[in-house]
N, C-alpha and C positions, 0 to 999 in steps of 0.2 A: 213392293206392290206387284212387280213383274213376277215374283215367285208365286203369288196367289193366282195370278192369271194363268201361268203355266200349269199350276197344280190342277186347276179345274177345266182346262181346255185341251191339254195334250193327252195322248193315250197312256203314257207312262204315269202322268199325274192322276188320272182317273183310276188306273189300276192300283196305284198307291193308296188312294182314298178308299177303294174297295177293300184292300187288304187291311187297312187300319180299322175300318168298320167291322170286318169279319173278326179281327182280333178282339175288339171290344165286346162283340156279341159273345164270343167264346169265353172271355173273361167273366162276363155277366152270368152265363150259364154255369160256369165252374163255381162261382161264389154262391149262386142259388142252390146248386146241388150239394155243396159242402154244408151250408147252413141248414138245409132240409135234413140231412142225415145227422148232423150234430143234434138238432132238436129231437129227432126220433130216438136217437141213442140216449139222450138225457132223460126223455120221458120213460123209456124202457128201464133205465137204471133206477130212476126214482120209484117206479112201480115195483120193481124187484126188491128195493129196500123196504118199502111199505109192507109188502107181502112177507118178507123175512122177519120183520118186526112183529107182525101179528102171530106168526107161528111160534116164536120164542116167548111170548108173553104168558 
């Protein structure tokens, strides 16, 4: 219990909490960015395959 009290009441505990929060935000942004680009690339690839299929028919 004393560890939680120190974590939320001392300067080094609050700085640690801030760093943990910043890391989680950075991780969330990274995951969002990668998923967004994977979706865009997949849609572009599917569109190119459809267009290539039409020209060869």
